[in-house]
N, C-alpha and C positions, 0 to 999 in steps of 0.2 A: 453497429452499437451508438447506442444515446451518447450525445454529450451535453446532454443539458445537465443543467444544475442540481445536486439534491434535492429533494422533495420537501416541502415545509407544508404542515398541513392543521388546521382548527377544524376538532368538532367541538359539539355543549349539548346539553341538555341539560335540565333541572338541577341533577344533581351531579353529574360527573364531567363537567367541563375537560379539553383533551388538546393538548398539541405534540404535535408526532413531525418527526425530520425523519431524512436519511442520507445514506454518506454512500457511494460505491467502494470498493475492492480496489486494488490497484498491481499491477505488473509494471517493473523495471525490462524494458527493450533492450538495453545494452548502457556499460557507462558505469554500474554499481561496483560498488568498494572507491573508483579513482575519484567518481562525484565526492565525495569527502573532502576531497587532494585538490577540487577547484577544476576538475575538468570534467566536459559536459556529459550529460545524462538524457533519455528519453525515457521517458515514462506516460502511461496511457491505463485511462482506468477500465477497471474490469466489472461493468453493469450486473452481472449476472448474478453475482455473490455482493449484499448490502447490509451495514449497521443500520441500527433505527432506532430512536429514541423515544419514548413518549411520558410525558408530566401530565399526570393529575394531580386534584388536590388531596386534600390531608384533613383532617379534621382539625379544627385551630388552634394553637401550640402543639401538636405532632410532632412541627419539624421537620426535616428534609431527610427520607428516605432514600438510597440508593439501592437498586436492583438491577443484579445482570446475571442471572440464569447460569450463560453459559462459561461464564468464567468462577463460579461462585462466590457471587460477592452480593451480600443485603445484610446493609450498614448503615445507619445513620449517620450523615455526614460530620454533625460535630463529633463523631467517635473515630472518623476515618482517619489514618495516619499521615503525615504531611506529604509522604513520600507515593502515598497513592495514587494513581495518574486521575482518573476519573474522578474522584473528589478534586486533585490540582486543579483541574480544566473547572471543576462546577464554583468553586471556588472564585478562581480569577473572573469567571465572567459576571460573576454576580458584584465583586466589587467594580469591576469597570464598568459594568452600568447601573451602579450605584443602587444596588437593588439589596433586600435583608440580607445575612449571612445566612439566614438558617429559615427558608421558606415553608411552607405547610405544603410540601409537596412530595410526591411519589415520583421519583425520575427511575421508568422502567428501560432499559439498554438491550438488546437482542443485536444476533448477529449470524448471518449465512454464511459469513467470510472464516474458512480454518484457521485457528489460532497457531500462534508459532509457522506460518506455512511461508509470507513471504508475499503477502496478499495483502499487507497492508490493517488487519485488523483491529491492532489496537489506534491506527488513527482514523480509521472510519470510524469506528466507536465515539472518542472523540469528537470527532465531525461533526455527527448526529448528535450528540451531546449540547455542542454549541448553537448548531442551528436551531435546535428544539427551545433551550433556554432565552435566547436571545428574540427567537419567534412566540413565546410565551410573555413575555415579558413585554413586547407590542415592538420587535425592533425589526429591522432586517440584515443581518447580519452580510458584509458584503466575502468574495473569494478572499481576499489579504487578509481581513479579522478571521476568519475559521483559521485560516493557516497560520494565523501569528500564534492563538493560543494552541491549536493543537499541537504547534511545536514544541512546546513546553513538555508535554507530556510525552511525546517522544523522546526528549531527553532522559526522560527517564528509564523508558522501556529501552534503548537502545545505548545511552551513555555520551557518544557524539557523533548524534545526527549530521544528514547532509542537506534534511528540511524537504527534499525531492518528495517523500511520502507526505507528509502532509499541504503539499502544494498540491501535487496532482489531486489528491481525493479533495480540497475543497474546491480547484476550479474546475472539477470533473471533466478536464476533455485531455486529449495527449499535450504535452509537454517539454519542450527543451527547456533544460534546467544545468543551471550552472550554480553554483553557491554562491551566497551575496548578490545577484543579479534578478532581477524580474526574470517571470517566466515568461516562456513566448509559446505562448498556444500555436499550433499548427494541424493540417490536413495533409493524408496520404495521397497522392496521387490516383494510385489504385486501392482497394481494399486490402487491408491484412488479415488473415482469417489466423488464429493463433492456436494450438492445443497446450492449454494448460493441464501438470499433472502433476498433482500431488502425490512426494512421495512417502508418506505417511512418516517421514521423521521427523521433527520439532526443528527448526530453524533456530540458533542461538544466535541472532542478529548479533547481539551486544558483545558476545564470544568472541565470533567473527570479526566486527571491526576493531575489537582491541587484538584480537592477535595479527592483524594484516598493522593496527599500529606500532607494534610494539616490534614487527617486521622492519618495518619502514624507518623508526628508530637507530634500530641496528646497524643498517645495509641501505641509507637513505641514496645511493646513488641507483642501487638497482630496484630498487621500489619505485622511486622516480620515473627510471625508463618504461617499467611497466604500466604503469598509470600514463606515459607520453601514449603506449602504443594504444592502451584500451584509448584516451582521448580521441584516437588519429580513425581507431575503428567506428568513434559515435558520429565522428565528423561525416565518415564516406558513409554511412548508415542513414545518416541523414539527406545526403545528396541522393541516395539509391531510393528511401522513400517518395522524397517530392518527386521521383521522374517515372517512379511506376517500376523499378527494376529488381519484383521479387527475387529471383534467385543470385543476383548482387548480396540484397538483404539477407538471403539464408545463409553464404557463404560467410557475412558478415558475421553474423549469430556463430559461428563457428570457431572463429578468429577470436571473436569475446571468451568463449568459452573455455581455448586454449588459455589465454592469458589468466584467466579468473582460477583457472588449475595450478597455474604458478605461482599465481598468489595462495596456493592453500586453502581455499575455500569450496572443493569442489568436494566430493563425496562418492565411492564405489555404488548406492543405491542412487545418485544423480545423472553418473556415469551411463550406470544399465537402461535408466531412461532414454536417455538420449541416444545411445546407442539404436535401443531401439527404434526410435520415432525416426530418423535418420533412414535403421533399415527398411523403413514400412514406407518410404516414401515424399517424406519430410523435410523441404528445401534446408531447412539447417536448423539448430535448438542448440538449448543454451540454458544455464541456472539462473533463476532469476531471485534477484533480492541477495540475503546476505550468505548465502551456500551451506553447505554441511548438513542440509538437510531442503523441508519447503519443497517448493515446486520447479519443475524446468518447464520453458515454454519451446513448441516448437513452429516454426512456422508452414504453412501448410494451404496449398493447394485445393481449392472446392475437392476435388475428384479424388484425391487421398486420404479425406479426412476421416472417415470411417474404417480405415487400414490403420492409419496411423492412430487413432483412440483406440482400434483393439490391443493392436502392439502395443501401446502403451500400460494396457491392463493387465493385459497377459505379463510385463517385463515386473506387475508388481507395485503399478500407480492404486493408489487408495480411490481414487476419481480424475477425470477428464472434464474439463469445462472445454469449450471452444466461442471462442470470440472474435467480434473480426472490426475493423475501425478502420 
């Protein structure tokens, strides 16, 4: 899998100058939910699915129009509510760069990332948007700047996000992440191949994050113990990835899944896919993201890829993406 930065391009002709930018999807390998409470997590971009933003000129005085067909958005920027994430990001970036508040642009956003699937669709759209606006105004956006702006939209999507989604998508490469600390990019000793299976059930991340927080407030000692156990899994997974011990990584996926189930964020559809992947030869499998829907990930050695893919589809997966990093 490529770890290059998201792509930004300018094209122009006499009537239609255009700036485009893209950003990848993402998955969390290990550490979701506990990462909100200061424990580490590992996340990687998924370049097989991307979001893109394209900016073109409109007639003088027409103002800015936001168009996102995948989410049914077509709205003038001036009419968009304050809590619309893409409008929020657009306004923040325009203000930060000292640009007009309502430029004569059409901003069109598209995505091949499943919505509400735990693959970072919202963060990727916002990241592509930030890069496109920067580039259209003649600036280069650093990963840190992109991440900062995208985080503001993540707060609207998810309530109290850890910041991991915006970070891995902005940097476009595998990262070790601890909330409040600079992310650490890293490279696996041996390639890891993952089958990502979409359950077809929307992942209510804001809801699951909120439910975990309510559980933590009601029983902090128990939840802190579970978060510590997840943190220990993440540390062990990093060591296993760095030495190329794939069977150990698979076992740690399974351990992480068991802890996530205790947190109450698994679901029958996810468990069915996880069981199918393991039975077909995956080294380990777990949900990825907020849970109760969205995707599961299975660690697969190359000879087992097709068997695992077929088993996941037979078990009800809407689609299976295979990625290697």
